[in-house]
C-alpha positions as a Markdown table, in Angstrom:
| # | Residue | x | y | z |
|---|---|---|---|---|
| 1 | Met | 35.1 | 1.1 | -22.5 |
| 2 | Thr | 37.9 | -0.2 | -20.3 |
| 3 | Arg | 39.8 | -3.4 | -21.1 |
| 4 | Gly | 38.3 | -5.1 | -18.0 |
| 5 | Val | 34.7 | -4.3 | -19.1 |
| 6 | Ala | 35.5 | -5.4 | -22.7 |
| 7 | Ala | 37.0 | -8.7 | -21.5 |
| 8 | Ala | 33.9 | -9.5 | -19.3 |
| 9 | Leu | 31.6 | -8.7 | -22.2 |
| 10 | Leu | 33.7 | -10.9 | -24.5 |
| 11 | Ala | 33.6 | -13.8 | -22.1 |
| 12 | Cys | 29.8 | -13.6 | -22.0 |
| 13 | Ala | 29.6 | -13.4 | -25.8 |
| 14 | Ala | 31.7 | -16.5 | -26.3 |
| 15 | Leu | 29.2 | -18.5 | -24.3 |
| 16 | Leu | 25.9 | -17.1 | -25.4 |
| 17 | Leu | 25.9 | -15.6 | -28.8 |
| 18 | Gln | 24.5 | -16.2 | -32.2 |
| 19 | Ser | 26.4 | -14.4 | -35.0 |
| 20 | Val | 28.7 | -15.1 | -38.0 |
| 21 | Ala | 32.3 | -13.9 | -38.2 |
| 22 | His | 33.3 | -14.1 | -41.8 |
| 23 | Ala | 31.5 | -12.6 | -44.7 |
| 24 | Glu | 30.5 | -15.0 | -47.5 |
| 25 | Pro | 30.3 | -12.7 | -50.6 |
| 26 | Tyr | 28.6 | -15.4 | -52.7 |
| 27 | Leu | 25.5 | -15.2 | -50.4 |
| 28 | Ala | 25.2 | -11.5 | -51.2 |
| 29 | Val | 25.6 | -12.2 | -54.9 |
| 30 | Gln | 23.2 | -15.1 | -54.9 |
| 31 | Asn | 20.5 | -13.1 | -53.0 |
| 32 | Gly | 21.1 | -9.7 | -54.6 |
| 33 | Tyr | 22.2 | -8.1 | -51.2 |
| 34 | Gln | 24.7 | -5.5 | -50.3 |
| 35 | Cys | 27.2 | -6.3 | -47.5 |
| 36 | Val | 25.6 | -3.7 | -45.2 |
| 37 | Gln | 22.2 | -5.4 | -45.5 |
| 38 | Cys | 23.4 | -8.2 | -43.2 |
| 39 | His | 26.4 | -6.9 | -41.4 |
| 40 | Val | 27.1 | -4.1 | -38.9 |
| 41 | Asn | 30.3 | -3.3 | -40.7 |
| 42 | Thr | 29.4 | -1.4 | -43.9 |
| 43 | Thr | 32.1 | -3.3 | -46.0 |
| 44 | Gly | 31.0 | -6.7 | -44.6 |
| 45 | Gly | 32.3 | -9.4 | -42.2 |
| 46 | Gly | 32.0 | -9.7 | -38.5 |
| 47 | Met | 28.9 | -9.1 | -36.5 |
| 48 | Arg | 25.5 | -9.4 | -38.2 |
| 49 | Asn | 22.7 | -6.9 | -37.8 |
| 50 | Asp | 19.0 | -7.7 | -37.3 |
| 51 | Phe | 18.4 | -8.6 | -40.9 |
| 52 | Gly | 21.5 | -10.8 | -41.0 |
| 53 | Leu | 20.3 | -12.8 | -38.0 |
| 54 | Val | 16.9 | -13.3 | -39.6 |
| 55 | Phe | 18.6 | -14.5 | -42.7 |
| 56 | Ala | 20.7 | -16.9 | -40.7 |
| 57 | Lys | 17.7 | -18.2 | -38.9 |
| 58 | Thr | 15.2 | -18.6 | -41.7 |
| 59 | Leu | 16.6 | -18.4 | -45.2 |
| 60 | Leu | 20.0 | -20.0 | -44.9 |
| 61 | Pro | 19.4 | -23.3 | -43.0 |
| 62 | Met | 17.6 | -26.5 | -44.0 |
| 63 | Lys | 15.5 | -26.4 | -40.9 |
| 64 | Pro | 14.4 | -23.5 | -38.7 |
| 65 | Leu | 14.9 | -23.3 | -34.9 |
| 66 | Ser | 12.3 | -25.0 | -32.7 |
| 67 | Glu | 9.6 | -22.6 | -31.6 |
| 68 | Lys | 10.2 | -23.7 | -28.0 |
| 69 | Leu | 13.7 | -22.0 | -28.1 |
| 70 | Pro | 13.9 | -18.3 | -27.2 |
| 71 | Asp | 14.2 | -15.9 | -30.2 |
| 72 | Trp | 17.1 | -13.6 | -29.3 |
| 73 | Asn | 18.6 | -11.2 | -31.7 |
| 74 | Gly | 21.9 | -10.5 | -30.0 |
| 75 | Thr | 20.8 | -7.3 | -28.3 |
| 76 | Val | 21.1 | -6.6 | -24.6 |
| 77 | Gly | 19.0 | -3.6 | -23.7 |
| 78 | Gln | 18.7 | -0.7 | -26.0 |
| 79 | Tyr | 22.4 | 0.1 | -26.7 |
| 80 | Leu | 24.4 | -3.1 | -26.5 |
| 81 | Arg | 24.8 | -5.9 | -29.1 |
| 82 | Leu | 26.9 | -9.0 | -28.7 |
| 83 | Gly | 28.1 | -11.7 | -31.1 |
| 84 | Ala | 30.6 | -14.6 | -31.4 |
| 85 | Asp | 31.9 | -17.2 | -33.8 |
| 86 | Tyr | 33.8 | -20.5 | -33.7 |
| 87 | Arg | 35.5 | -22.5 | -36.4 |
| 88 | Gly | 37.2 | -25.8 | -35.8 |
| 89 | Ser | 38.6 | -28.2 | -38.4 |
| 90 | Trp | 40.3 | -31.4 | -39.3 |
| 91 | Thr | 42.8 | -31.2 | -42.1 |
| 92 | Asp | 45.0 | -33.7 | -44.0 |
| 93 | Thr | 47.9 | -32.3 | -46.1 |
| 94 | Asp | 49.5 | -34.6 | -48.7 |
| 95 | Val | 52.8 | -33.6 | -50.3 |
| 96 | Ser | 54.3 | -35.9 | -52.9 |
| 97 | Gly | 57.2 | -38.0 | -51.5 |
| 98 | Gln | 56.4 | -37.0 | -47.9 |
| 99 | Pro | 54.2 | -38.5 | -45.1 |
| 100 | Ser | 50.8 | -36.9 | -44.9 |
| 101 | Gln | 50.1 | -34.5 | -42.0 |
| 102 | Thr | 46.9 | -34.5 | -40.1 |
| 103 | Glu | 45.8 | -31.7 | -37.8 |
| 104 | Thr | 42.7 | -31.1 | -35.6 |
| 105 | Gly | 42.0 | -28.0 | -33.6 |
| 106 | Thr | 40.4 | -24.6 | -33.3 |
| 107 | Asp | 40.9 | -22.3 | -36.2 |
| 108 | Gln | 39.3 | -19.3 | -34.6 |
| 109 | Leu | 37.1 | -18.1 | -31.7 |
| 110 | Arg | 36.0 | -14.5 | -32.0 |
| 111 | Ala | 33.7 | -12.3 | -30.0 |
| 112 | Tyr | 32.1 | -9.0 | -30.9 |
| 113 | Val | 30.7 | -6.1 | -28.9 |
| 114 | Gln | 28.9 | -3.0 | -30.3 |
| 115 | Leu | 27.7 | 0.0 | -28.3 |
| 116 | Ser | 25.4 | 2.3 | -30.3 |
| 117 | Ala | 23.3 | 5.4 | -29.7 |
| 118 | Trp | 21.1 | 7.9 | -31.5 |
| 119 | Gln | 19.6 | 5.3 | -33.7 |
| 120 | Asn | 23.0 | 3.8 | -34.8 |
| 121 | Arg | 24.3 | 7.2 | -35.8 |
| 122 | Val | 27.2 | 6.7 | -33.3 |
| 123 | Ser | 28.7 | 3.4 | -32.4 |
| 124 | Val | 31.8 | 1.7 | -30.9 |
| 125 | Tyr | 32.7 | -1.7 | -32.3 |
| 126 | Leu | 35.1 | -4.4 | -31.1 |
| 127 | Asp | 36.1 | -7.6 | -32.8 |
| 128 | Glu | 38.3 | -9.7 | -30.5 |
| 129 | Trp | 40.3 | -12.8 | -31.5 |
| 130 | Leu | 40.2 | -15.1 | -28.5 |
| 131 | Ala | 41.7 | -18.4 | -29.8 |
| 132 | Pro | 44.0 | -20.0 | -30.8 |
| 133 | Gly | 46.9 | -18.0 | -29.3 |
| 134 | Asp | 46.6 | -14.9 | -27.2 |
| 135 | Ala | 43.6 | -12.6 | -27.3 |
| 136 | Thr | 44.1 | -9.9 | -29.9 |
| 137 | Glu | 42.1 | -6.9 | -31.0 |
| 138 | Gln | 41.2 | -7.3 | -34.7 |
| 139 | Glu | 38.9 | -4.3 | -35.0 |
| 140 | Phe | 38.2 | -1.5 | -32.5 |
| 141 | Tyr | 36.8 | 1.7 | -33.9 |
| 142 | Leu | 34.4 | 4.6 | -33.5 |
| 143 | Arg | 31.8 | 5.1 | -36.2 |
| 144 | Val | 29.7 | 8.1 | -36.9 |
| 145 | Gly | 27.2 | 8.1 | -39.7 |
| 146 | Asp | 23.8 | 9.2 | -41.2 |
| 147 | Pro | 21.7 | 6.2 | -42.1 |
| 148 | Ala | 19.4 | 8.4 | -44.2 |
| 149 | Ser | 22.1 | 9.6 | -46.6 |
| 150 | Gly | 24.5 | 6.7 | -46.3 |
| 151 | Trp | 27.5 | 8.7 | -45.4 |
| 152 | Tyr | 29.7 | 7.6 | -42.5 |
| 153 | Ala | 33.2 | 8.0 | -41.0 |
| 154 | Lys | 35.1 | 5.7 | -38.7 |
| 155 | Gly | 38.4 | 5.9 | -36.9 |
| 156 | Gly | 40.5 | 3.3 | -35.1 |
| 157 | Lys | 41.6 | -0.2 | -36.0 |
| 158 | Phe | 39.7 | -2.0 | -38.8 |
| 159 | Tyr | 39.8 | -4.2 | -41.9 |
| 160 | Leu | 40.6 | -2.4 | -45.1 |
| 161 | Pro | 38.2 | -2.6 | -48.1 |
| 162 | Phe | 39.9 | -4.2 | -51.0 |
| 163 | Gly | 38.1 | -6.8 | -53.3 |
| 164 | Trp | 36.0 | -9.6 | -52.1 |
| 165 | Arg | 36.1 | -10.2 | -48.3 |
| 166 | Leu | 36.5 | -13.9 | -48.6 |
| 167 | Gln | 36.1 | -16.4 | -45.8 |
| 168 | Asp | 39.3 | -18.1 | -47.0 |
| 169 | Ser | 42.1 | -15.7 | -46.1 |
| 170 | Thr | 44.7 | -18.1 | -47.7 |
| 171 | Ser | 43.3 | -17.5 | -51.2 |
| 172 | Phe | 45.9 | -16.1 | -53.6 |
| 173 | Val | 44.1 | -12.7 | -54.0 |
| 174 | Arg | 44.0 | -12.2 | -50.3 |
| 175 | Ser | 47.6 | -13.4 | -49.6 |
| 176 | Ala | 49.1 | -11.4 | -52.5 |
| 177 | Ser | 47.4 | -8.2 | -51.6 |
| 178 | Gly | 48.0 | -8.7 | -47.9 |
| 179 | Ile | 44.5 | -7.4 | -47.1 |
| 180 | Ser | 42.2 | -9.9 | -45.4 |
| 181 | Met | 40.2 | -10.4 | -42.2 |
| 182 | Thr | 43.4 | -11.5 | -40.5 |
| 183 | Thr | 45.4 | -8.3 | -41.3 |
| 184 | Pro | 43.6 | -5.2 | -40.0 |
| 185 | Ala | 45.1 | -1.8 | -40.4 |
| 186 | Thr | 46.8 | -0.7 | -37.1 |
| 187 | Glu | 45.1 | 2.6 | -36.9 |
| 188 | Gly | 43.5 | 5.2 | -39.2 |
| 189 | Ala | 40.3 | 6.6 | -40.6 |
| 190 | Glu | 37.8 | 5.6 | -43.2 |
| 191 | Leu | 35.3 | 7.9 | -45.0 |
| 192 | Gly | 32.5 | 6.0 | -46.9 |
| 193 | Val | 29.1 | 6.2 | -48.5 |
| 194 | Glu | 26.6 | 3.5 | -49.2 |
| 195 | Arg | 23.8 | 4.2 | -51.7 |
| 196 | Ala | 21.2 | 2.0 | -53.4 |
| 197 | Thr | 23.3 | 1.5 | -56.6 |
| 198 | Trp | 26.9 | 2.1 | -55.5 |
| 199 | Ser | 29.3 | 2.4 | -52.5 |
| 200 | Ala | 32.7 | 3.9 | -52.0 |
| 201 | Gln | 35.4 | 4.0 | -49.3 |
| 202 | Leu | 38.5 | 6.1 | -48.8 |
| 203 | Asp | 41.0 | 5.0 | -46.1 |
| 204 | Val | 44.1 | 6.5 | -44.6 |
| 205 | Thr | 45.9 | 4.1 | -42.3 |
| 206 | Ala | 49.1 | 3.2 | -40.6 |
| 207 | Ile | 50.9 | -0.1 | -41.1 |
| 208 | Ala | 51.8 | -2.3 | -38.1 |
| 209 | Gly | 55.3 | -1.6 | -36.8 |
| 210 | Asn | 57.3 | -0.9 | -33.7 |
| 211 | Glu | 59.2 | 2.0 | -32.1 |
| 212 | Asp | 62.4 | 1.3 | -34.1 |
| 213 | Thr | 60.8 | 0.6 | -37.5 |
| 214 | Asp | 58.7 | 2.8 | -39.7 |
| 215 | Phe | 56.4 | 0.4 | -41.6 |
| 216 | Gly | 54.8 | 3.4 | -43.3 |
| 217 | Asp | 51.3 | 4.6 | -44.2 |
| 218 | Gln | 48.7 | 3.3 | -46.6 |
| 219 | Leu | 46.1 | 5.0 | -48.7 |
| 220 | Thr | 43.3 | 2.8 | -49.9 |
| 221 | Ala | 40.2 | 3.4 | -52.1 |
| 222 | Gln | 37.4 | 1.2 | -53.3 |
| 223 | Phe | 34.3 | 1.7 | -55.4 |
| 224 | Leu | 31.5 | -0.9 | -56.0 |
| 225 | Trp | 28.7 | -0.5 | -58.5 |
| 226 | His | 25.7 | -2.7 | -57.9 |
| 227 | Ser | 23.1 | -1.2 | -60.2 |
| 228 | Ser | 20.9 | -4.3 | -60.1 |
| 229 | Ala | 20.3 | -7.5 | -58.0 |
| 230 | Thr | 21.9 | -9.5 | -60.9 |
| 231 | Trp | 25.4 | -8.2 | -61.1 |
| 232 | Arg | 28.0 | -5.9 | -59.5 |
| 233 | Leu | 31.4 | -4.6 | -60.4 |
| 234 | Gly | 34.1 | -3.0 | -58.3 |
| 235 | Gly | 37.6 | -1.6 | -58.4 |
| 236 | Ala | 40.1 | -1.0 | -55.6 |
| 237 | Ala | 43.6 | 0.6 | -55.3 |
| 238 | Ser | 46.1 | 0.9 | -52.5 |
| 239 | Leu | 49.4 | 2.7 | -52.1 |
| 240 | Val | 51.9 | 2.0 | -49.3 |
| 241 | Asp | 54.6 | 4.5 | -48.5 |
| 242 | Ser | 57.2 | 2.6 | -46.4 |
| 243 | Asp | 60.9 | 2.7 | -45.5 |
| 244 | Leu | 61.0 | -1.0 | -46.2 |
| 245 | Gly | 59.8 | -0.5 | -49.8 |
| 246 | Asp | 56.7 | 1.0 | -51.4 |
| 247 | Arg | 53.8 | -1.1 | -52.6 |
| 248 | Ser | 51.0 | -0.4 | -55.0 |
| 249 | Leu | 47.9 | -2.6 | -55.5 |
| 250 | Leu | 45.2 | -2.5 | -58.1 |
| 251 | Gly | 42.2 | -4.8 | -58.0 |
| 252 | Leu | 39.1 | -5.5 | -60.2 |
| 253 | Phe | 36.3 | -7.7 | -58.9 |
| 254 | Gly | 32.8 | -8.6 | -59.8 |
| 255 | Gly | 29.8 | -10.9 | -59.2 |
| 256 | Leu | 26.9 | -12.3 | -61.2 |
| 257 | Arg | 23.8 | -14.1 | -60.2 |
| 258 | Ser | 22.2 | -16.6 | -62.7 |
| 259 | Gly | 19.4 | -18.7 | -61.2 |
| 260 | Lys | 20.8 | -20.7 | -58.3 |
| 261 | Phe | 24.4 | -19.9 | -59.3 |
| 262 | Gly | 26.5 | -17.1 | -57.9 |
| 263 | Trp | 29.7 | -16.2 | -59.8 |
| 264 | Leu | 32.6 | -14.3 | -58.3 |
| 265 | Gly | 35.8 | -13.1 | -60.0 |
| 266 | Glu | 38.8 | -11.0 | -58.9 |
| 267 | Ala | 42.1 | -9.9 | -60.4 |
| 268 | Asp | 44.8 | -8.2 | -58.3 |
| 269 | Leu | 48.1 | -6.7 | -59.5 |
| 270 | Val | 50.7 | -6.0 | -56.8 |
| 271 | Arg | 54.0 | -4.2 | -57.3 |
| 272 | Asp | 56.3 | -4.5 | -54.3 |
| 273 | Glu | 59.7 | -2.6 | -54.0 |
| 274 | Gly | 60.6 | -4.2 | -50.7 |
| 275 | Phe | 62.8 | -7.0 | -52.2 |
| 276 | Ala | 66.6 | -7.0 | -52.0 |
| 277 | Thr | 66.7 | -8.1 | -55.7 |
| 278 | Gly | 64.5 | -5.2 | -56.9 |
| 279 | Ala | 60.9 | -4.5 | -57.5 |
| 280 | Arg | 58.6 | -7.5 | -58.0 |
| 281 | Thr | 55.2 | -7.5 | -59.6 |
| 282 | Gln | 52.6 | -10.2 | -58.7 |
| 283 | Leu | 49.4 | -11.1 | -60.4 |
| 284 | Ala | 46.7 | -13.0 | -58.5 |
| 285 | Leu | 43.4 | -14.3 | -60.2 |
| 286 | Leu | 40.3 | -15.9 | -58.7 |
| 287 | Gly | 37.2 | -17.4 | -60.3 |
| 288 | Glu | 34.5 | -19.0 | -58.2 |
| 289 | Val | 31.0 | -20.4 | -58.8 |
| 290 | Asn | 28.6 | -21.3 | -56.0 |
| 291 | Trp | 25.6 | -23.6 | -56.7 |
| 292 | Ala | 22.8 | -23.3 | -54.1 |
| 293 | Phe | 21.2 | -26.5 | -55.4 |
| 294 | Ser | 19.0 | -27.0 | -52.3 |
| 295 | Lys | 18.0 | -25.0 | -49.2 |
| 296 | Gly | 20.8 | -25.1 | -46.8 |
| 297 | Gln | 23.3 | -26.7 | -49.2 |
| 298 | Asn | 25.9 | -25.1 | -51.5 |
| 299 | Leu | 28.6 | -26.4 | -53.7 |
| 300 | Lys | 31.6 | -24.1 | -54.3 |
| 301 | Leu | 34.1 | -24.5 | -57.1 |
| 302 | Thr | 37.2 | -22.2 | -57.2 |
| 303 | Ala | 40.0 | -21.8 | -59.6 |
| 304 | Glu | 43.0 | -19.6 | -58.7 |
| 305 | Met | 46.3 | -18.5 | -60.2 |
| 306 | Leu | 49.3 | -16.7 | -58.7 |
| 307 | Asp | 52.2 | -15.3 | -60.7 |
| 308 | Ala | 54.7 | -14.5 | -58.0 |
| 309 | Asp | 57.0 | -12.5 | -60.3 |
| 310 | Arg | 55.9 | -11.3 | -63.7 |
| 311 | Asp | 59.5 | -11.0 | -64.8 |
| 312 | Val | 60.2 | -14.7 | -64.2 |
| 313 | Ala | 58.9 | -17.3 | -66.6 |
| 314 | Glu | 57.1 | -20.4 | -65.5 |
| 315 | Asp | 56.8 | -19.6 | -61.8 |
| 316 | Gln | 53.1 | -19.6 | -61.7 |
| 317 | Gln | 51.1 | -21.5 | -59.1 |
| 318 | Thr | 47.5 | -22.7 | -59.5 |
| 319 | Arg | 45.0 | -23.8 | -56.9 |
| 320 | Trp | 41.7 | -25.7 | -57.4 |
| 321 | Ser | 39.1 | -26.1 | -54.7 |
| 322 | Val | 35.8 | -28.1 | -54.3 |
| 323 | Val | 33.9 | -27.3 | -51.1 |
| 324 | Tyr | 30.5 | -28.6 | -50.0 |
| 325 | Glu | 28.7 | -26.5 | -47.4 |
| 326 | Leu | 25.8 | -27.7 | -45.4 |
| 327 | Ser | 23.7 | -25.6 | -43.0 |
| 328 | Pro | 21.4 | -28.1 | -41.3 |
| 329 | Trp | 20.1 | -25.8 | -38.6 |
| 330 | Pro | 20.4 | -22.1 | -37.8 |
| 331 | Phe | 23.8 | -21.0 | -36.6 |
| 332 | Val | 25.5 | -24.2 | -37.6 |
| 333 | Gln | 27.5 | -24.9 | -40.8 |
| 334 | Leu | 29.5 | -27.9 | -41.9 |
| 335 | Arg | 32.1 | -27.7 | -44.7 |
| 336 | Leu | 33.9 | -30.5 | -46.4 |
| 337 | Gly | 36.5 | -29.6 | -49.1 |
| 338 | Trp | 39.4 | -30.6 | -51.2 |
| 339 | Arg | 42.1 | -28.3 | -52.5 |
| 340 | Asn | 44.9 | -29.0 | -54.9 |
| 341 | Tyr | 48.1 | -26.8 | -55.4 |
| 342 | Asp | 50.1 | -27.1 | -58.6 |
| 343 | Gly | 53.3 | -25.1 | -59.1 |
| 344 | Ile | 57.0 | -25.4 | -59.7 |
| 345 | Pro | 58.0 | -29.1 | -59.6 |
| 346 | Gln | 61.1 | -28.5 | -57.5 |
| 347 | Asn | 59.1 | -26.8 | -54.8 |
| 348 | Pro | 57.1 | -29.5 | -52.9 |
| 349 | Ser | 55.1 | -27.0 | -50.9 |
| 350 | Gln | 53.6 | -25.7 | -54.2 |
| 351 | Asn | 52.5 | -29.3 | -55.2 |
| 352 | Arg | 50.2 | -30.6 | -52.5 |
| 353 | Ser | 46.6 | -31.6 | -51.9 |
| 354 | Phe | 44.6 | -30.5 | -48.9 |
| 355 | Thr | 41.5 | -32.2 | -47.5 |
| 356 | Phe | 39.5 | -30.6 | -44.7 |
| 357 | Ala | 36.3 | -30.8 | -42.7 |
| 358 | Glu | 35.1 | -27.8 | -40.8 |
| 359 | Leu | 32.5 | -27.0 | -38.1 |
| 360 | His | 31.3 | -23.5 | -38.0 |
| 361 | Gly | 29.2 | -22.9 | -34.9 |
| 362 | Tyr | 27.7 | -19.7 | -33.6 |
| 363 | Leu | 27.9 | -19.8 | -29.8 |
């Protein structure tokens, strides 16, 4: 697919489509799903498949679409599927002793294109960041797989599997690991398998660099055991071989469903040798509970901790979040939240409160 054709398809997608960009792991935990049940990408996030669109239309919102509106599932013909996502927000940041800062704007506009053949055994997938800023490829890969056995392989540019694929890429576990839905691997290959009770991925990728700098290579592996609809437990590891300093990452994450509550937890240990003062080990922790107290409504409580250097005493930072999520109609979500950072007193940026309102629309 040429760049010109891709750009034309993306423009159409931005105007027409109905899909969701970011994965919300708590939805999978609350409903006993695997990521691949709703998403085209086996490890979650990005374009939704047929089941994911049905879930977004019928099970997630307070009210269904009017029967007078056309029921379109994102497919164009037999081989092409399109999708798009928009997030805009209002934010107010309050730092002690400083004037509050208010911002309003587009957080992201993304579009998706998938070409598939032979009953989805072969597909090409594109995730394009359109705004703000310049258009940028986030994912662009070729995938070959056997749906019957669950085995697949893909090559190109894609997000690495490591822990929970959270909607909030600024969470401590995502920022410390450096692996999120805003930091795709430049190029590489992934071999994976998805079974009824477990899934696993092995990735060999390059790290973004330029002609004069060798940012290195990365080996990543993840295993997730979901033996029942009630709980799941996973582990991940990643090794970076770089001239700028090697990195090693270990992660443990899990989820539990109890009634209307979905619990998430993750712990990541990161050792980074790329500092002038010597190797530094970081520990990032996340605990989250989601309460789906009514159809189309969810209350999210999150507690986080980041120890930026295990060899330095009293340098920990904590973050507490309360977020209310409302899905009044299909393909529309409203989020209202408050987040508080607490850290070293002499560092104002680690001691601030953050209030936000977000509109998530599926265009």
